[in-house]
VEXPAMI-506011 format. One record per residue (C-alpha): residue in three letters; x, y, z; residue number from 1. Coordinates in Angstrom, 1 decimal. Layout:
BEGIN
<dodo 'Ala' <X Y Z> NUM>
...
//
This chain:
BEGIN
<dodo 'Met' <8.9 -5.7 -11.6> 1>
<dodo 'Arg' <9.9 -2.2 -10.5> 2>
<dodo 'Leu' <13.2 -1.9 -8.6> 3>
<dodo 'Pro' <12.9 -1.2 -4.9> 4>
<dodo 'Ile' <13.2 2.6 -3.8> 5>
<dodo 'Pro' <15.0 3.0 -0.6> 6>
<dodo 'Phe' <13.2 4.8 2.3> 7>
<dodo 'Gly' <14.7 7.6 4.3> 8>
<dodo 'Arg' <13.3 9.3 7.5> 9>
<dodo 'Arg' <10.3 11.3 7.1> 10>
<dodo 'Ser' <10.5 14.9 6.0> 11>
<dodo 'Met' <8.5 17.5 8.0> 12>
<dodo 'Thr' <7.6 19.2 4.8> 13>
<dodo 'Ser' <5.9 16.2 3.1> 14>
<dodo 'Leu' <3.5 13.3 3.8> 15>
<dodo 'Asp' <4.4 9.9 4.7> 16>
<dodo 'Ile' <1.3 8.3 3.2> 17>
<dodo 'Leu' <-1.3 9.5 0.8> 18>
<dodo 'Gly' <-4.3 7.3 0.4> 19>
<dodo 'Ile' <-6.5 7.3 -2.6> 20>
<dodo 'Gly' <-9.9 5.5 -2.3> 21>
<dodo 'Asn' <-13.7 5.2 -2.1> 22>
<dodo 'Ala' <-14.9 7.9 0.4> 23>
<dodo 'Ile' <-17.7 6.1 2.1> 24>
<dodo 'Val' <-19.6 6.7 5.3> 25>
<dodo 'Asp' <-19.8 3.3 7.0> 26>
<dodo 'Val' <-23.0 2.4 8.8> 27>
<dodo 'Leu' <-22.3 -0.6 11.1> 28>
<dodo 'Ala' <-25.0 -2.6 13.1> 29>
<dodo 'Arg' <-25.3 -6.2 14.3> 30>
<dodo 'Ala' <-27.3 -8.9 12.3> 31>
<dodo 'Gly' <-27.9 -12.5 12.7> 32>
<dodo 'Asp' <-27.7 -15.0 9.9> 33>
<dodo 'Asp' <-31.5 -15.0 9.5> 34>
<dodo 'Phe' <-31.4 -11.2 8.7> 35>
<dodo 'Leu' <-28.8 -11.9 6.0> 36>
<dodo 'Ala' <-30.8 -14.8 4.5> 37>
<dodo 'Arg' <-34.1 -12.6 4.5> 38>
<dodo 'His' <-32.2 -10.0 2.5> 39>
<dodo 'Gly' <-30.4 -12.3 0.2> 40>
<dodo 'Met' <-27.0 -11.6 1.4> 41>
<dodo 'Ala' <-24.0 -14.0 1.3> 42>
<dodo 'Lys' <-22.4 -13.9 4.7> 43>
<dodo 'Gly' <-18.9 -12.3 4.5> 44>
<dodo 'Ser' <-19.3 -10.9 1.2> 45>
<dodo 'Met' <-19.2 -7.4 -0.3> 46>
<dodo 'Ala' <-22.1 -6.6 -2.7> 47>
<dodo 'Leu' <-22.6 -3.3 -4.7> 48>
<dodo 'Ile' <-26.2 -2.1 -4.4> 49>
<dodo 'Gly' <-28.4 0.7 -5.9> 50>
<dodo 'Thr' <-30.3 3.3 -4.4> 51>
<dodo 'Glu' <-33.5 1.3 -3.8> 52>
<dodo 'Asp' <-31.6 -1.5 -2.1> 53>
<dodo 'Ala' <-29.6 0.9 0.0> 54>
<dodo 'Glu' <-32.8 2.5 1.3> 55>
<dodo 'Arg' <-34.5 -0.8 2.0> 56>
<dodo 'Ile' <-31.4 -2.3 3.9> 57>
<dodo 'Tyr' <-30.9 0.8 5.9> 58>
<dodo 'Ala' <-34.5 0.9 7.0> 59>
<dodo 'Ala' <-34.4 -2.7 8.2> 60>
<dodo 'Met' <-31.1 -2.4 10.1> 61>
<dodo 'Gly' <-31.0 -2.3 13.9> 62>
<dodo 'Pro' <-29.3 0.5 15.6> 63>
<dodo 'Gly' <-25.9 1.4 14.1> 64>
<dodo 'Val' <-22.8 3.6 14.3> 65>
<dodo 'Glu' <-22.1 6.0 11.4> 66>
<dodo 'Ser' <-18.6 7.2 10.6> 67>
<dodo 'Ser' <-16.4 8.0 7.8> 68>
<dodo 'Gly' <-15.1 4.9 6.2> 69>
<dodo 'Gly' <-13.9 3.2 3.0> 70>
<dodo 'Ser' <-10.8 0.9 2.9> 71>
<dodo 'Ala' <-8.0 3.5 2.1> 72>
<dodo 'Ala' <-9.6 6.0 4.5> 73>
<dodo 'Asn' <-9.5 3.5 7.4> 74>
<dodo 'Thr' <-5.9 2.9 6.6> 75>
<dodo 'Cys' <-5.1 6.6 6.6> 76>
<dodo 'Ala' <-6.9 7.1 10.0> 77>
<dodo 'Ala' <-5.0 4.2 11.6> 78>
<dodo 'Ala' <-1.7 5.4 10.2> 79>
<dodo 'Ala' <-2.2 8.8 11.6> 80>
<dodo 'Ala' <-3.0 7.3 14.9> 81>
<dodo 'Leu' <0.4 5.8 14.7> 82>
<dodo 'Gly' <1.9 9.0 14.2> 83>
<dodo 'Ala' <2.4 9.1 10.4> 84>
<dodo 'Arg' <1.7 12.3 8.4> 85>
<dodo 'Val' <-1.1 11.4 6.2> 86>
<dodo 'Gly' <-3.3 12.7 3.5> 87>
<dodo 'Tyr' <-6.4 11.4 1.7> 88>
<dodo 'Leu' <-8.0 11.9 -1.7> 89>
<dodo 'Gly' <-11.6 10.7 -2.4> 90>
<dodo 'Lys' <-14.9 12.1 -3.7> 91>
<dodo 'Val' <-17.9 12.9 -1.5> 92>
<dodo 'Ala' <-21.0 15.0 -2.3> 93>
<dodo 'Asp' <-21.8 18.2 -0.9> 94>
<dodo 'Asp' <-24.5 16.8 1.5> 95>
<dodo 'Ala' <-25.1 15.8 5.2> 96>
<dodo 'Leu' <-23.1 12.5 4.9> 97>
<dodo 'Gly' <-20.3 14.2 2.9> 98>
<dodo 'Gln' <-19.9 16.5 5.9> 99>
<dodo 'Val' <-19.8 13.6 8.3> 100>
<dodo 'Phe' <-16.9 12.0 6.2> 101>
<dodo 'Arg' <-14.9 15.2 6.0> 102>
<dodo 'His' <-15.3 16.0 9.7> 103>
<dodo 'Asp' <-14.5 12.5 10.9> 104>
<dodo 'Ile' <-11.3 11.9 8.7> 105>
<dodo 'Thr' <-10.1 15.5 9.4> 106>
<dodo 'Ala' <-10.6 14.9 13.1> 107>
<dodo 'Ala' <-8.5 11.6 12.8> 108>
<dodo 'Gly' <-5.6 13.9 11.8> 109>
<dodo 'Val' <-5.8 13.2 8.0> 110>
<dodo 'Thr' <-5.6 16.0 5.5> 111>
<dodo 'Phe' <-8.5 15.8 3.0> 112>
<dodo 'Pro' <-8.3 18.4 0.3> 113>
<dodo 'Thr' <-10.6 16.9 -2.3> 114>
<dodo 'Ala' <-13.5 19.3 -3.4> 115>
<dodo 'Pro' <-16.9 17.9 -3.0> 116>
<dodo 'Leu' <-19.3 16.9 -5.9> 117>
<dodo 'Ser' <-22.0 19.4 -6.4> 118>
<dodo 'Gly' <-25.4 18.5 -7.9> 119>
<dodo 'Gly' <-24.5 14.9 -8.6> 120>
<dodo 'Ala' <-24.8 11.6 -6.9> 121>
<dodo 'Pro' <-24.9 11.6 -3.1> 122>
<dodo 'Thr' <-22.1 10.4 -0.7> 123>
<dodo 'Ala' <-21.4 6.7 -0.9> 124>
<dodo 'Arg' <-22.4 4.6 2.1> 125>
<dodo 'Cys' <-21.5 1.0 3.1> 126>
<dodo 'Leu' <-24.2 -0.8 5.1> 127>
<dodo 'Ile' <-22.1 -3.3 7.2> 128>
<dodo 'Leu' <-23.9 -6.2 9.1> 129>
<dodo 'Val' <-21.7 -7.8 11.7> 130>
<dodo 'Ser' <-22.7 -11.4 12.6> 131>
<dodo 'Pro' <-22.3 -12.8 16.2> 132>
<dodo 'Asp' <-19.0 -14.6 15.1> 133>
<dodo 'Gly' <-17.6 -11.2 14.0> 134>
<dodo 'Gln' <-18.0 -11.7 10.3> 135>
<dodo 'Arg' <-19.1 -8.7 8.3> 136>
<dodo 'Thr' <-21.2 -8.5 5.4> 137>
<dodo 'Met' <-21.0 -5.3 3.2> 138>
<dodo 'Asn' <-23.5 -3.7 1.1> 139>
<dodo 'Thr' <-22.1 -0.7 -0.7> 140>
<dodo 'Phe' <-23.7 2.0 -2.5> 141>
<dodo 'Leu' <-21.0 3.9 -4.4> 142>
<dodo 'Gly' <-22.8 7.2 -5.2> 143>
<dodo 'Ala' <-20.4 10.1 -5.5> 144>
<dodo 'Cys' <-17.4 7.8 -5.3> 145>
<dodo 'Val' <-17.5 6.7 -9.0> 146>
<dodo 'Thr' <-16.9 10.4 -10.2> 147>
<dodo 'Phe' <-13.3 10.3 -8.8> 148>
<dodo 'Gly' <-10.9 10.8 -11.8> 149>
<dodo 'Glu' <-7.7 12.3 -12.9> 150>
<dodo 'Ala' <-8.7 15.9 -12.2> 151>
<dodo 'Asp' <-9.0 14.9 -8.5> 152>
<dodo 'Ile' <-5.5 13.8 -8.3> 153>
<dodo 'Asp' <-3.4 16.4 -6.3> 154>
<dodo 'Pro' <0.1 16.2 -8.0> 155>
<dodo 'Val' <1.8 18.2 -5.2> 156>
<dodo 'Ala' <0.5 15.7 -2.6> 157>
<dodo 'Val' <1.5 12.8 -4.6> 158>
<dodo 'Ala' <5.0 14.0 -5.4> 159>
<dodo 'Gly' <5.4 14.8 -1.7> 160>
<dodo 'Ala' <4.2 11.5 -0.1> 161>
<dodo 'Gln' <6.7 8.8 0.5> 162>
<dodo 'Val' <4.0 6.2 -0.4> 163>
<dodo 'Thr' <0.8 6.7 -2.4> 164>
<dodo 'Tyr' <-1.6 4.1 -1.2> 165>
<dodo 'Leu' <-4.4 3.0 -3.7> 166>
<dodo 'Glu' <-7.5 1.2 -2.8> 167>
<dodo 'Gly' <-8.5 -1.8 -5.1> 168>
<dodo 'Tyr' <-12.2 -1.1 -4.5> 169>
<dodo 'Leu' <-11.8 2.1 -6.4> 170>
<dodo 'Phe' <-10.4 0.3 -9.5> 171>
<dodo 'Asp' <-13.7 -0.5 -10.9> 172>
<dodo 'Pro' <-14.6 2.8 -12.8> 173>
<dodo 'Pro' <-12.5 3.6 -15.9> 174>
<dodo 'Ala' <-11.9 7.1 -14.8> 175>
<dodo 'Ala' <-10.4 5.8 -11.5> 176>
<dodo 'Gln' <-8.1 3.4 -13.3> 177>
<dodo 'Ala' <-6.8 6.4 -15.4> 178>
<dodo 'Ala' <-6.4 8.4 -12.0> 179>
<dodo 'Phe' <-4.4 5.5 -10.5> 180>
<dodo 'Arg' <-2.0 5.4 -13.6> 181>
<dodo 'Glu' <-1.6 9.1 -13.3> 182>
<dodo 'Ala' <-0.8 9.1 -9.6> 183>
<dodo 'Ala' <1.6 6.3 -10.2> 184>
<dodo 'Arg' <3.4 8.3 -13.0> 185>
<dodo 'Ile' <3.7 11.4 -10.8> 186>
<dodo 'Ala' <4.9 9.4 -7.8> 187>
<dodo 'His' <7.6 7.5 -9.8> 188>
<dodo 'Ala' <8.8 10.7 -11.5> 189>
<dodo 'Ala' <9.4 12.0 -7.9> 190>
<dodo 'Asp' <11.1 8.8 -6.9> 191>
<dodo 'Arg' <8.2 8.0 -4.4> 192>
<dodo 'Lys' <6.7 4.5 -4.0> 193>
<dodo 'Val' <3.3 3.3 -5.0> 194>
<dodo 'Ala' <1.3 0.8 -3.0> 195>
<dodo 'Ile' <-2.0 -1.0 -3.8> 196>
<dodo 'Thr' <-4.2 -3.2 -2.0> 197>
<dodo 'Leu' <-6.4 -5.7 -3.9> 198>
<dodo 'Ser' <-9.3 -5.2 -1.5> 199>
<dodo 'Asp' <-11.6 -8.0 -2.5> 200>
<dodo 'Pro' <-11.5 -11.2 -4.8> 201>
<dodo 'Phe' <-14.7 -9.8 -6.3> 202>
<dodo 'Cys' <-12.7 -6.7 -7.5> 203>
<dodo 'Val' <-9.9 -9.0 -8.7> 204>
<dodo 'Glu' <-12.3 -11.2 -10.7> 205>
<dodo 'Arg' <-13.9 -8.3 -12.5> 206>
<dodo 'His' <-10.6 -6.7 -13.5> 207>
<dodo 'Arg' <-7.9 -9.4 -13.3> 208>
<dodo 'Asp' <-5.8 -8.5 -16.3> 209>
<dodo 'Ala' <-5.8 -4.7 -15.3> 210>
<dodo 'Phe' <-4.9 -5.5 -11.8> 211>
<dodo 'Arg' <-2.2 -7.7 -12.7> 212>
<dodo 'Ala' <-0.7 -5.3 -15.2> 213>
<dodo 'Phe' <-0.8 -2.5 -12.7> 214>
<dodo 'Val' <0.7 -4.7 -10.0> 215>
<dodo 'Lys' <3.5 -5.8 -12.2> 216>
<dodo 'Asn' <4.3 -2.5 -14.0> 217>
<dodo 'Glu' <3.2 0.3 -11.7> 218>
<dodo 'Ala' <3.1 -0.8 -8.1> 219>
<dodo 'Asp' <6.0 -1.1 -5.7> 220>
<dodo 'Ile' <4.3 -2.5 -2.8> 221>
<dodo 'Leu' <1.2 -4.9 -2.9> 222>
<dodo 'Phe' <-1.2 -5.9 0.1> 223>
<dodo 'Ala' <-3.5 -8.7 -0.4> 224>
<dodo 'Asn' <-5.0 -11.5 1.7> 225>
<dodo 'Glu' <-4.9 -15.1 0.9> 226>
<dodo 'Ala' <-8.1 -15.2 -1.3> 227>
<dodo 'Glu' <-7.2 -12.1 -3.2> 228>
<dodo 'Ile' <-3.6 -13.2 -4.2> 229>
<dodo 'Cys' <-4.8 -16.5 -5.3> 230>
<dodo 'Ala' <-7.7 -14.9 -7.4> 231>
<dodo 'Leu' <-5.1 -12.5 -9.0> 232>
<dodo 'Tyr' <-2.9 -15.4 -10.2> 233>
<dodo 'Gln' <-5.8 -17.9 -10.7> 234>
<dodo 'Thr' <-4.7 -20.6 -8.3> 235>
<dodo 'Asp' <-5.9 -22.3 -5.3> 236>
<dodo 'Asp' <-2.4 -22.8 -4.0> 237>
<dodo 'Phe' <-1.2 -19.9 -1.8> 238>
<dodo 'Asp' <2.4 -20.8 -2.0> 239>
<dodo 'Ala' <2.2 -20.7 -5.7> 240>
<dodo 'Ala' <0.6 -17.4 -5.8> 241>
<dodo 'Ala' <3.2 -16.0 -3.3> 242>
<dodo 'Thr' <6.0 -17.2 -5.5> 243>
<dodo 'Ile' <4.6 -15.4 -8.5> 244>
<dodo 'Ala' <3.9 -12.3 -6.5> 245>
<dodo 'Gln' <7.6 -12.5 -5.4> 246>
<dodo 'Ser' <8.8 -12.6 -8.9> 247>
<dodo 'Glu' <6.6 -9.6 -10.1> 248>
<dodo 'Ile' <6.5 -6.9 -7.3> 249>
<dodo 'Gly' <9.3 -5.5 -5.2> 250>
<dodo 'Leu' <7.4 -5.7 -1.8> 251>
<dodo 'Ala' <4.4 -7.9 -0.9> 252>
<dodo 'Ala' <2.6 -8.2 2.4> 253>
<dodo 'Leu' <0.2 -11.0 2.2> 254>
<dodo 'Thr' <-2.1 -11.8 5.1> 255>
<dodo 'Arg' <-3.7 -15.1 6.2> 256>
<dodo 'Ser' <-5.8 -14.2 9.1> 257>
<dodo 'Glu' <-5.0 -16.3 12.2> 258>
<dodo 'Lys' <-2.0 -17.6 10.3> 259>
<dodo 'Gly' <-0.3 -14.4 10.4> 260>
<dodo 'Ser' <1.3 -12.8 7.3> 261>
<dodo 'Leu' <4.1 -13.3 4.8> 262>
<dodo 'Ile' <6.3 -10.4 3.7> 263>
<dodo 'Leu' <8.3 -10.9 0.6> 264>
<dodo 'Thr' <11.0 -9.2 -1.4> 265>
<dodo 'Ala' <12.5 -10.7 -4.4> 266>
<dodo 'Thr' <15.2 -12.3 -2.3> 267>
<dodo 'Thr' <13.7 -12.5 1.3> 268>
<dodo 'Ala' <10.6 -13.9 3.1> 269>
<dodo 'His' <9.6 -12.9 6.5> 270>
<dodo 'Glu' <6.8 -14.8 8.4> 271>
<dodo 'Val' <5.0 -12.7 10.9> 272>
<dodo 'Ala' <2.8 -14.2 13.6> 273>
<dodo 'Ala' <-0.8 -13.0 14.2> 274>
<dodo 'Val' <-1.3 -11.1 17.5> 275>
<dodo 'Pro' <-3.9 -13.2 19.6> 276>
<dodo 'Thr' <-7.1 -11.4 20.5> 277>
<dodo 'Gln' <-10.8 -11.8 20.9> 278>
<dodo 'Val' <-12.5 -11.3 17.6> 279>
<dodo 'Val' <-15.5 -9.0 17.8> 280>
<dodo 'Asp' <-15.7 -7.6 14.2> 281>
<dodo 'Thr' <-13.3 -8.2 11.4> 282>
<dodo 'Thr' <-14.3 -4.9 9.6> 283>
<dodo 'Gly' <-11.1 -3.0 8.7> 284>
<dodo 'Ala' <-8.5 -5.8 9.7> 285>
<dodo 'Gly' <-6.6 -5.5 6.5> 286>
<dodo 'Asp' <-7.0 -1.7 6.5> 287>
<dodo 'Ala' <-5.4 -1.6 9.8> 288>
<dodo 'Tyr' <-2.7 -4.1 8.8> 289>
<dodo 'Ala' <-1.7 -2.0 5.8> 290>
<dodo 'Ala' <-1.7 1.1 8.3> 291>
<dodo 'Gly' <0.7 -0.5 10.6> 292>
<dodo 'Phe' <3.1 -1.8 7.9> 293>
<dodo 'Leu' <3.3 1.6 6.1> 294>
<dodo 'Ala' <3.6 3.7 9.2> 295>
<dodo 'Ala' <6.5 1.7 10.2> 296>
<dodo 'Leu' <7.9 1.5 6.6> 297>
<dodo 'Thr' <7.8 5.2 6.2> 298>
<dodo 'Ala' <9.5 5.8 9.6> 299>
<dodo 'Gly' <12.5 3.7 8.4> 300>
<dodo 'Arg' <11.8 0.4 10.3> 301>
<dodo 'Glu' <13.1 -3.0 9.2> 302>
<dodo 'Leu' <10.5 -5.2 7.3> 303>
<dodo 'Ala' <10.0 -7.7 10.2> 304>
<dodo 'Glu' <9.2 -4.8 12.5> 305>
<dodo 'Cys' <6.8 -3.4 9.9> 306>
<dodo 'Gly' <5.1 -6.8 10.0> 307>
<dodo 'Arg' <4.7 -6.7 13.7> 308>
<dodo 'Trp' <3.3 -3.1 13.7> 309>
<dodo 'Ala' <0.8 -4.5 11.0> 310>
<dodo 'Ser' <-0.3 -7.4 13.2> 311>
<dodo 'Val' <-0.7 -5.4 16.3> 312>
<dodo 'Ala' <-2.8 -2.8 14.4> 313>
<dodo 'Ala' <-5.0 -5.5 12.8> 314>
<dodo 'Ala' <-5.5 -7.2 16.3> 315>
<dodo 'Glu' <-6.6 -4.0 17.6> 316>
<dodo 'Ala' <-9.1 -3.5 14.8> 317>
<dodo 'Ile' <-10.8 -6.8 15.1> 318>
<dodo 'Ser' <-11.1 -6.5 19.1> 319>
<dodo 'His' <-14.0 -4.1 18.9> 320>
<dodo 'Phe' <-16.9 -2.9 16.9> 321>
<dodo 'Gly' <-16.0 -0.6 13.9> 322>
<dodo 'Ala' <-12.9 -0.2 11.7> 323>
<dodo 'Arg' <-11.2 2.8 13.4> 324>
<dodo 'Pro' <-8.8 2.3 16.2> 325>
<dodo 'Gln' <-10.3 2.7 19.8> 326>
<dodo 'Ala' <-7.0 1.9 21.8> 327>
<dodo 'Asp' <-3.8 3.8 21.7> 328>
<dodo 'Leu' <-2.1 2.3 18.7> 329>
<dodo 'Lys' <1.4 4.0 19.5> 330>
<dodo 'Ala' <1.4 2.6 23.1> 331>
<dodo 'Leu' <0.5 -1.0 21.6> 332>
<dodo 'Val' <3.2 -1.1 19.1> 333>
<dodo 'Ala' <5.6 0.2 21.7> 334>
<dodo 'Lys' <5.3 -2.8 23.9> 335>
//
């Protein structure tokens, strides 16, 4: 377990948060359970798909909304909306969807310096089907995302960011794992923090040993939901998984949907209530939670207040269609 590094007030010459993740254009549309069944989808899951499936599903989807997405990118956009100084690293292609991604994330107030991929795979896209009960089923074509590697790490940005936030979905390619380790090396050499989100039990199951080693030896802050943390530590008992996390990492924020969240340090535990809201679409709930937490943390707030900001941001995210904030997050957390 790494020793905690204290936070100070933000410097105007550096970033609060630098996100690194899969740069994906989200395509969201509503779909019933019958649509999911016809296309062999498990409701509420995330599946990686190839070019043919991406084209087939996209053609069958109803009217949708296209915007820059990806888990860490969503977190960055919401954190910027909360007033944090935010940057993002991720790979898109030099194509139309790549331009959509770059425009959207820049317009959200996030610096995006990564050069586009030229002559290779197209920009990634995630086809998200939202059921009437708000559950989202994701079909992801990774495209240019998988080319992200150590050469795409901006050492100046990492060394200047209070927190470098790593997306578990990007952990799959070996080149990206190497990039994560290089980012952690640079961050810690500059006395900065490294945060990682486990993203999905699917990711954890594929790379459990590598994830667990990274969480224990490289990360300072862990974000995970109940299913993800249990998958990491191979238990069905959330309390047992939380106890292990508390012993292995300096700071963990574990979410439990309507049960709220649990924020753990080596010596403390804070239970944070969920903010009641009407669930419309759960897409991006965890991303928004991390945004609220990190925006508050890098602004010097106490952990309980970080959890409150996180819960407010998550509630806003699930109250409407799409992952990006539609209400004034600053006003919501000020209430």
